[in-house]
DRENBAKE-208033 format. One line per field, with one value per atom (N, C-alpha, C, O, CB): x, y, z. Coordinates in nm, 4 decimals. Glycine has a CB too. Example, Ala and Ser with C-alpha at 12.3 -4.5 7.8 and 13.67 -1.06 7.14 Angstrom:
! residues 2
c1 <- [1.3190:1.2300:1.3200:1.4236:1.1308:1.2850:1.3670:1.2900:1.3409:1.4084]
c2 <- [-0.5690:-0.4500:-0.3300:-0.3319:-0.4473:-0.2250:-0.1060:0.0030:0.1138:-0.0598]
c3 <- [0.7800:0.7800:0.7800:0.8465:0.9046:0.7080:0.7140:0.7870:0.8039:0.5725]
This chain:
! residues 119
c1 <- [-0.4216:-0.3505:-0.4450:-0.4678:-0.1382:-0.4982:-0.5034:-0.4087:-0.3048:-0.5159:-0.3860:-0.2796:-0.2598:-0.1483:-0.2671:-0.3611:-0.3586:-0.3129:-0.3388:-0.2776:-0.2568:-0.2235:-0.1498:-0.1952:-0.1209:-0.0059:0.0686:0.0523:0.0313:0.2183:0.0695:0.0750:0.1816:0.1778:0.0375:0.3131:0.4189:0.5641:0.6098:0.4359:0.6254:0.7317:0.8093:0.9193:0.7979:0.8234:0.9418:0.8705:0.9291:0.9651:0.7266:0.6597:0.7175:0.6893:0.5160:0.7867:0.8634:0.9959:1.0872:0.8722:0.9903:1.1435:1.1590:1.2365:1.1739:1.1288:1.1144:1.0683:1.0148:0.9826:1.1027:1.0372:0.9257:0.8555:1.1237:0.8986:0.7780:0.6773:0.5681:0.8226:0.7176:0.6529:0.5647:0.4433:0.7032:0.6498:0.5914:0.4667:0.3500:0.7525:0.5211:0.4393:0.2809:0.1734:0.5110:0.3120:0.1859:0.0922:-0.0300:0.2146:0.1691:0.0994:0.0225:-0.0826:0.2321:0.1188:0.0570:-0.0935:-0.1969:0.1451:-0.0748:-0.1631:-0.2662:-0.3385:-0.1289:-0.2933:-0.3665:-0.4689:-0.5740:-0.2355:-0.3980:-0.4147:-0.4843:-0.5835:-0.2505:-0.4518:-0.5143:-0.6146:-0.6979:-0.4090:-0.6014:-0.7160:-0.9065:-0.9788:-0.6963:-0.9206:-1.0690:-1.0818:-1.1880:-1.1126:-0.9718:-1.0035:-1.0581:-0.9815:-0.8996:-1.2114:-1.2535:-1.3735:-1.4629:-1.2466:-1.4080:-1.3082:-1.2214:-1.2353:-1.3934:-1.1218:-1.0124:-1.0029:-0.9979:-0.8906:-1.0017:-0.9438:-0.8540:-0.8412:-1.0747:-0.7706:-0.6739:-0.7446:-0.8292:-0.4474:-0.7286:-0.7957:-0.8610:-0.8676:-0.8893:-0.9241:-1.0372:-1.1137:-1.0862:-0.9906:-1.2734:-1.3908:-1.4224:-1.4035:-1.4468:-1.4611:-1.4722:-1.6075:-1.6445:-1.3585:-1.7055:-1.8298:-1.7974:-1.7353:-1.8991:-1.8603:-1.8307:-1.9439:-2.0445:-1.7875:-1.9507:-2.0816:-2.0135:-1.8987:-2.1704:-2.1347:-2.0999:-2.2127:-2.3157:-2.0270:-2.2158:-2.3007:-2.3700:-2.2982:-2.2216:-2.4916:-2.5171:-2.5202:-2.4697:-2.6387:-2.5695:-2.5885:-2.6883:-2.7010:-2.5253:-2.7797:-2.9285:-2.9213:-2.8721:-3.1038:-2.9883:-3.0420:-3.1107:-3.2010:-3.1050:-3.0890:-3.2051:-3.2414:-3.3563:-3.3573:-3.1563:-3.1727:-3.1892:-3.0755:-3.0748:-3.2743:-3.2975:-3.2159:-3.2029:-3.3799:-3.1466:-3.0278:-2.8939:-2.7960:-3.0103:-2.8981:-2.7612:-2.7830:-2.6894:-2.6688:-2.9019:-2.9499:-2.9325:-2.8568:-3.1212:-2.9757:-2.9505:-2.8325:-2.8095:-3.0217:-2.7252:-2.5777:-2.5939:-2.4811:-2.5094:-2.6612:-2.6547:-2.5778:-2.4726:-2.7905:-2.6332:-2.5254:-2.6148:-2.7349:-2.3950:-2.5289:-2.5292:-2.4452:-2.3247:-2.4915:-2.4877:-2.3583:-2.3842:-2.4839:-2.3426:-2.2642:-2.2096:-2.1294:-2.0726:-2.1820:-2.0614:-1.9316:-1.8649:-1.9216:-1.9700:-1.7191:-1.6072:-1.4899:-1.4117:-1.5655:-1.4741:-1.3728:-1.1890:-1.1488:-1.4156:-1.1328:-0.9772:-0.9016:-0.8691:-0.9231:-0.8123:-0.7181:-0.6013:-0.5934:-0.7804:-0.5077:-0.3776:-0.3343:-0.2673:-0.2575:-0.3409:-0.2637:-0.1667:-0.1760:-0.3443:-0.0340:0.1151:0.1100:0.0674:0.1241:0.1615:0.1221:0.0133:0.0110:0.1563:-0.0652:-0.1950:-0.2590:-0.2332:-0.2724:-0.3726:-0.4756:-0.6048:-0.6134:-0.4572:-0.6952:-0.8191:-0.9568:-0.9336:-0.8193:-1.0788:-1.1538:-1.2868:-1.3132:-1.1832:-1.3502:-1.4425:-1.6254:-1.6619:-1.3718:-1.6830:-1.8093:-1.8606:-1.8530:-1.9131:-1.9170:-1.9662:-2.1175:-2.1544:-1.8730:-2.1806:-2.3700:-2.3587:-2.2909:-2.5026:-2.4720:-2.4534:-2.4890:-2.4480:-2.5188:-2.5553:-2.5913:-2.4808:-2.4905:-2.6308:-2.3486:-2.2678:-2.1799:-2.0905:-2.1985:-2.2002:-2.0814:-2.0334:-1.9172:-2.1377:-2.1443:-2.0923:-1.9723:-1.8866:-2.1794:-1.9837:-1.9485:-1.7952:-1.6958:-2.0628:-1.7705:-1.6626:-1.5359:-1.4158:-1.7142:-1.6320:-1.5596:-1.5196:-1.4033:-1.6759:-1.5679:-1.5084:-1.4166:-1.3098:-1.5860:-1.4154:-1.2922:-1.1962:-1.0856:-1.3070:-1.2013:-1.0933:-1.0320:-0.9143:-1.1872:-1.1237:-1.0683:-0.9734:-0.8842:-1.2068:-1.0370:-1.0007:-0.8433:-0.7505:-1.1280:-0.8026:-0.6974:-0.5870:-0.4727:-0.7221:-0.6203:-0.5607:-0.4824:-0.3601:-0.6929:-0.6100:-0.5408:-0.4320:-0.3352:-0.6335:-0.4604:-0.3603:-0.2760:-0.1766:-0.3790:-0.2501:-0.1288:-0.0165:0.1019:-0.1605:-0.1051:-0.0376:0.0035:0.0902:-0.0911:-0.0743:0.0176:0.1024:0.1900:-0.0418:0.1108:0.2031:0.3521:0.4613:0.1513:0.3473:0.4268:0.5145:0.6350:0.3132:0.3877:0.4376:0.4878:0.5621:0.3242:0.4365:0.4985:0.6606:0.7374:0.4251:0.6976:0.8072:0.9167:1.0365:0.7844:0.8661:0.9235:0.9793:1.0883:0.8618:0.8790:0.8616:0.9761:1.0784:0.5866:0.9297:1.0340:1.1681:1.2343:1.0230:1.2247:1.3710:1.3691:1.4289:1.4275:1.3287:1.3613:1.3762:1.4807:1.2819:1.3301:1.3204:1.4417:1.5305:1.1838:1.4274:1.5715:1.6591:1.7255:1.6045:1.6949:1.8124:1.8362:1.9440:1.7954:1.7461:1.7301:1.7623:1.7744:1.5686:1.7707:1.7761:1.9339:2.0013:1.6794:1.9611:2.1205:2.2090:2.1757:2.1929:2.3110:2.4131:2.4700:2.4993:2.4815:2.5084:2.5823:2.7117:2.7900:2.5659:2.7599:2.9001:2.9646:2.9023:2.9367:3.0814:3.1444:3.2119:3.2472:3.2785:3.2227:3.3012:3.4144:3.4134:3.2188:3.5650:3.6667:3.7048:3.8112:3.7536]
c2 <- [-1.6325:-1.6896:-1.5613:-1.4530:-1.6910:-1.6149:-1.5407:-1.4518:-1.5151:-1.6042:-1.3086:-1.2546:-1.1719:-1.1357:-1.1893:-1.1474:-1.0700:-0.9216:-0.8604:-1.1366:-0.8719:-0.7026:-0.6624:-0.5954:-0.6528:-0.7231:-0.6880:-0.7870:-0.9079:-0.6692:-0.6939:-0.7275:-0.7673:-0.7690:-0.6431:-0.8121:-0.8863:-0.8787:-0.7741:-0.8272:-1.0110:-0.9742:-0.8855:-0.9409:-1.0499:-0.7787:-0.6460:-0.5653:-0.4586:-0.5555:-0.5827:-0.5227:-0.6013:-0.5545:-0.5189:-0.7036:-0.7448:-0.7198:-0.8004:-0.8601:-0.6167:-0.5849:-0.6634:-0.5937:-0.3860:-0.7399:-0.7715:-0.9515:-1.0001:-0.6535:-1.0174:-1.1298:-1.1036:-1.1980:-1.2157:-0.9709:-0.9152:-0.8501:-0.8147:-0.8099:-0.8304:-0.8196:-0.9199:-0.9184:-0.7666:-1.0012:-1.1634:-1.2007:-1.2346:-1.3229:-1.1855:-1.2400:-1.1826:-1.2420:-1.2040:-1.0565:-0.9887:-0.9995:-0.9855:-0.8693:-1.0240:-1.0663:-1.1986:-1.2221:-1.0934:-1.3023:-1.4065:-1.4103:-1.4601:-1.4689:-1.3550:-1.3187:-1.3082:-1.4078:-1.1619:-1.2242:-1.1095:-1.2393:-1.2833:-1.0264:-1.2687:-1.3691:-1.4804:-1.5250:-1.4319:-1.5319:-1.6706:-1.6539:-1.7396:-1.7773:-1.5266:-1.4838:-1.5425:-1.6023:-1.3449:-1.5124:-1.5256:-1.6640:-1.6887:-1.4143:-1.7792:-1.9182:-2.0213:-2.1165:-1.9754:-2.0396:-2.1187:-2.1685:-2.0841:-2.1012:-2.2783:-2.4286:-2.4785:-2.4679:-2.5729:-2.5386:-2.5851:-2.7623:-2.8111:-2.5110:-2.8047:-2.9863:-2.9920:-2.9220:-3.1072:-3.1336:-3.1402:-3.2936:-3.3371:-3.1530:-3.3434:-3.4813:-3.4610:-3.3498:-3.5500:-3.5755:-3.5785:-3.6449:-3.7102:-3.6973:-3.5765:-3.6286:-3.7161:-3.6814:-3.5801:-3.8166:-3.9317:-3.9594:-3.9445:-4.0794:-4.0117:-4.0660:-4.2636:-4.3374:-3.9911:-4.2849:-4.4634:-4.5051:-4.4407:-4.5476:-4.6342:-4.7254:-4.8511:-4.8935:-4.7554:-4.9040:-5.0272:-5.0830:-5.0240:-5.0203:-5.2284:-5.3096:-5.2622:-5.1901:-5.4597:-5.3039:-5.2572:-5.3662:-5.4712:-5.1849:-5.3680:-5.4999:-5.5768:-5.6780:-5.5286:-5.4860:-5.5892:-5.6969:-5.7023:-5.5011:-5.7822:-5.9134:-5.8809:-5.8033:-6.0481:-5.9325:-5.9233:-5.7648:-5.7415:-5.9906:-5.6778:-5.5542:-5.5399:-5.5578:-5.4805:-5.5151:-5.4725:-5.3905:-5.4318:-5.4411:-5.2773:-5.2219:-5.3142:-5.3060:-5.0772:-5.3798:-5.4428:-5.5586:-5.6007:-5.4697:-5.6362:-5.7514:-5.6855:-5.7490:-5.8037:-5.5846:-5.5353:-5.5002:-5.4591:-5.4419:-5.4989:-5.4399:-5.2992:-5.2560:-5.4874:-5.2174:-5.0762:-5.0619:-4.9980:-5.0073:-5.1319:-5.0710:-4.9369:-4.9121:-4.9951:-4.8928:-4.7674:-4.6497:-4.6698:-4.8049:-4.5385:-4.4396:-4.3878:-4.4007:-4.3242:-4.3140:-4.2338:-4.1716:-4.1888:-4.2727:-4.0710:-3.9420:-3.9990:-4.0387:-3.7558:-4.0063:-4.0207:-3.9438:-3.9622:-4.1474:-3.8459:-3.7737:-3.8591:-3.8697:-3.6823:-3.8896:-3.9472:-3.8858:-3.8029:-4.0202:-3.9340:-3.8323:-3.9382:-4.0604:-3.7326:-3.8179:-3.9184:-3.8929:-3.7897:-3.9255:-3.9520:-3.8999:-3.9937:-4.1162:-3.8751:-3.8976:-4.0253:-4.0547:-3.9863:-4.1793:-4.1809:-4.2498:-4.3233:-4.3633:-4.2846:-4.3153:-4.3788:-4.3385:-4.2203:-4.3934:-4.3971:-4.3137:-4.3858:-4.5084:-4.3114:-4.3073:-4.3758:-4.2855:-4.2103:-4.3499:-4.3100:-4.2478:-4.2103:-4.2704:-4.3402:-4.0972:-4.0740:-4.0482:-3.9378:-3.9287:-4.1219:-4.0730:-3.9490:-3.9117:-4.1638:-3.8787:-3.7799:-3.7671:-3.7711:-3.7173:-3.7519:-3.7163:-3.6248:-3.5222:-3.6284:-3.6989:-3.5996:-3.4196:-3.3269:-3.6556:-3.4182:-3.2908:-3.1629:-3.0418:-3.3280:-3.2719:-3.1745:-3.1618:-3.0771:-3.2051:-3.2472:-3.2398:-3.0821:-3.0423:-3.3177:-3.0121:-2.9108:-2.8253:-2.7652:-2.8608:-2.8321:-2.7305:-2.8302:-2.7578:-2.7067:-2.9510:-3.0075:-2.9868:-2.9601:-3.1009:-3.0139:-2.9402:-2.7885:-2.7650:-2.9281:-2.7005:-2.5862:-2.6095:-2.5562:-2.4908:-2.6739:-2.7004:-2.7480:-2.7046:-2.7824:-2.8367:-2.9220:-2.7869:-2.7781:-3.0770:-2.7044:-2.6234:-2.4617:-2.3879:-2.5911:-2.4654:-2.3636:-2.4472:-2.3699:-2.3197:-2.5570:-2.6126:-2.5956:-2.5727:-2.7216:-2.6064:-2.6246:-2.4859:-2.4726:-2.6388:-2.3519:-2.2494:-2.2079:-2.1343:-2.1685:-2.2588:-2.2649:-2.3108:-2.2484:-2.3164:-2.4055:-2.4487:-2.3647:-2.3389:-2.5739:-2.3321:-2.2316:-2.1079:-2.0376:-2.2091:-2.0783:-1.9484:-1.9783:-1.8951:-1.8716:-2.1286:-2.1547:-2.1662:-2.1400:-2.3096:-2.1927:-2.2465:-2.0820:-2.0570:-2.3225:-1.9864:-1.8620:-1.7791:-1.6814:-1.7850:-1.8318:-1.7730:-1.7957:-1.7069:-1.8451:-1.9177:-1.9784:-1.9220:-1.9388:-2.1363:-1.8455:-1.8079:-1.6628:-1.6089:-1.8334:-1.6291:-1.4042:-1.4292:-1.3620:-1.3123:-1.5437:-1.5528:-1.5491:-1.5019:-1.6490:-1.6055:-1.6384:-1.5255:-1.4511:-1.7580:-1.4684:-1.3573:-1.2793:-1.2214:-1.3136:-1.2298:-1.1163:-1.1412:-1.0629:-1.1096:-1.2630:-1.3020:-1.2697:-1.1793:-1.4803:-1.2863:-1.2623:-1.1178:-1.0830:-1.2992:-1.0321:-0.9063:-0.8580:-0.7355:-0.8718:-0.8905:-0.8492:-0.8566:-0.8011:-0.9648:-0.9315:-0.9918:-0.8875:-0.8343:-1.1158:-0.8160:-0.7562:-0.7974:-0.9158:-0.7422:-0.6564:-0.6781:-0.6977:-0.6188:-0.5999:-0.8269:-0.8495:-0.8179:-0.8369:-1.0093:-0.7727:-0.7884:-0.9209:-1.0057:-0.6646:-0.9184:-1.0258:-0.9676:-0.8844:-1.1289:-1.0721:-1.0277:-1.1070:-1.0831:-1.0449]
c3 <- [0.8357:0.9677:1.0345:0.9807:0.9848:1.1858:1.2887:1.3157:1.3345:1.3763:1.3304:1.3375:1.4669:1.5046:1.2266:1.5248:1.6385:1.6253:1.5217:1.7285:1.7108:1.7115:1.5865:1.4937:1.8444:1.6006:1.4638:1.3680:1.3771:1.4776:1.2524:1.1168:1.0427:0.9197:1.0603:1.1314:1.0713:1.1597:1.2059:0.9219:1.1725:1.2584:1.2426:1.2435:1.2773:1.2281:1.2103:1.3063:1.3247:1.0374:1.3985:1.4578:1.5933:1.7036:1.4078:1.5841:1.7249:1.7927:1.8108:1.7251:1.8203:1.8612:2.0203:2.0859:1.8713:2.0726:2.2110:2.1935:2.0939:2.2924:2.3056:2.3450:2.4325:2.4689:2.4030:2.4752:2.5531:2.4633:2.5078:2.6591:2.3147:2.2542:2.1911:2.1707:2.2106:2.1672:2.1028:2.2222:2.2026:2.1067:2.3168:2.4199:2.4139:2.4065:2.5595:2.4197:2.3939:2.2724:2.2670:2.3999:2.1901:2.0187:2.0132:1.9536:1.8897:2.1092:2.1316:2.2011:2.1564:2.1967:2.2999:2.4589:2.3688:2.3653:2.5816:2.2996:2.1817:2.1396:2.1862:2.0138:2.0487:1.9032:1.9744:1.9168:1.8120:2.0854:2.1172:2.2205:2.2501:2.1666:2.2800:2.3449:2.3289:2.4085:2.3038:2.2494:2.2022:2.1473:2.0901:2.0865:2.1563:2.0848:2.1458:2.1604:2.0365:2.2036:2.2356:2.1816:2.1868:2.3261:2.1305:2.2036:2.1195:1.9977:2.2436:2.1763:2.1141:2.1161:2.2290:2.1879:2.0646:2.0338:1.9240:1.8236:1.9827:1.9852:1.8339:1.7816:1.8597:1.8655:1.7085:1.6550:1.5499:1.4975:1.7419:1.5000:1.3254:1.4393:1.5400:1.1223:1.3483:1.3316:1.2821:1.1655:1.2985:1.2771:1.1570:1.1979:1.3144:1.1557:1.0756:1.0607:1.0660:0.9896:0.8959:1.1711:1.1717:1.1383:1.1681:1.3152:1.0621:1.0719:1.1274:1.1136:0.9154:1.2038:1.2690:1.2877:1.2551:1.3883:1.3530:1.3755:1.5522:1.6214:1.3490:1.6023:1.7289:1.8331:1.7933:1.7275:1.9637:1.9784:2.0129:2.0818:2.0362:1.9308:1.9699:1.8660:1.7534:1.9505:1.9434:1.7947:1.7403:1.7716:1.8024:1.6364:1.5185:1.4623:1.4247:1.5873:1.4597:1.4385:1.2997:1.2560:1.4909:1.1919:1.1032:1.0341:0.9189:1.1214:1.0588:1.0012:1.0277:0.9536:1.0613:1.1116:1.0739:1.0126:0.9446:1.1860:1.0187:0.8916:0.7635:0.6901:0.8953:0.7161:0.5903:0.5762:0.4625:0.5552:0.6625:0.6319:0.6295:0.6059:0.4893:0.6394:0.6576:0.7785:0.7754:0.6652:0.9187:0.9979:1.1134:1.1241:0.8645:1.1633:1.2557:1.2284:1.2131:1.3845:1.2208:1.2082:1.3264:1.3975:1.0830:1.3458:1.4531:1.4507:1.3428:1.5331:1.5317:1.5242:1.6289:1.7307:1.5565:1.6041:1.7000:1.6826:1.5894:1.7039:1.7829:1.7814:1.7855:1.9014:1.9060:1.7249:1.7428:1.7437:1.6586:1.6713:1.9277:1.9789:2.0144:2.0266:2.1162:2.0253:2.0846:2.1885:2.1837:2.0173:2.3168:2.4347:2.4596:2.4515:2.5598:2.5035:2.4779:2.3667:2.2736:2.5529:2.3638:2.2697:2.1636:2.0472:2.3004:2.2680:2.2271:2.1497:2.1273:2.2999:2.0642:1.9913:2.0399:2.0471:1.8176:2.0696:2.1300:2.0397:1.9450:2.3333:2.0870:2.0156:2.1349:2.2390:1.8787:2.0783:2.1850:2.1251:2.0848:2.2671:2.1284:2.0628:2.1062:2.2233:2.0787:2.0073:2.0000:1.9309:1.8135:1.9497:2.0433:1.9682:1.8665:1.8618:2.0838:1.7428:1.6612:1.6778:1.6079:1.5657:1.7652:1.8260:1.8321:1.8122:1.9661:1.8775:1.9223:1.8031:1.8039:2.0562:1.6908:1.5825:1.5433:1.5359:1.4349:1.5230:1.4954:1.5597:1.4950:1.4901:1.7086:1.8050:1.7971:1.7913:1.9751:1.7965:1.7604:1.6385:1.6405:1.7510:1.5422:1.4145:1.4680:1.4353:1.2662:1.5256:1.5490:1.6370:1.6068:1.5839:1.7438:1.8270:1.7629:1.7951:1.9283:1.6679:1.5785:1.4743:1.4393:1.4685:1.4427:1.3609:1.4489:1.4071:1.2594:1.5569:1.6315:1.6761:1.6518:1.7608:1.7229:1.7483:1.6635:1.7029:1.7624:1.5537:1.4002:1.4037:1.3983:1.2547:1.4170:1.4263:1.5527:1.5336:1.4115:1.6630:1.7703:1.7359:1.7731:1.8737:1.6716:1.6437:1.5396:1.5611:1.5964:1.4148:1.3557:1.4017:1.3497:1.2725:1.5207:1.6172:1.6818:1.7055:1.7172:1.7436:1.8431:1.7317:1.7821:1.9436:1.6334:1.5254:1.5001:1.5026:1.3740:1.4748:1.4221:1.5450:1.5358:1.3378:1.6639:1.7929:1.8043:1.8414:1.9236:1.7698:1.8073:1.6991:1.7218:1.8123:1.5652:1.4966:1.5241:1.5050:1.4065:1.5679:1.6192:1.7686:1.7819:1.7151:1.8753:1.9872:1.9846:2.0770:2.0428:1.8634:1.8348:1.7884:1.8660:1.7477:1.6952:1.6202:1.7063:1.6769:1.5258:1.8163:1.9109:1.9892:2.0230:2.0012:2.0101:2.1205:2.0226:2.0733:2.1891:1.9263:1.8463:1.8705:1.9187:1.6921:1.8416:1.8133:1.9864:1.9898:1.7317:2.0584:2.2152:2.2474:2.3342:2.3252:2.1614:2.2143:2.2076:2.1017:2.1199:2.2572:2.2193:2.1272:2.1106:2.2920:2.0117:1.9011:1.8935:1.9463:1.8345:1.8134:1.8658:1.7309:1.6264:1.9343:1.7325:1.5551:1.5316:1.6135:1.5096:1.3826:1.3414:1.2588:1.1681:1.2651:1.3478:1.3255:1.1732:1.1161:1.4521]
């Protein structure tokens, strides 16, 4: 996992330490996207298309994403596929960093609490 400045959670003494770690860790992550990239095949709208008539259809890429509870797709030109793949990879990395930040943040908050003795 991309770890930013610190090597482990023991370095996170306060919530501001976690904020510093997170800000540094995500600073260079771009482009970002969520979803999945798929190669799909389908017929075109032209009448008497030889590829469609032969059953091979036409290939195109689509990015499938969710917005609210709805799933939709957006056409991705083949020349943009490598950049979109990188964006999805970075989006997954960003999600991992968000998950890690949550754990680090709660641990730091617990460290910042005044100690209470148990009876």
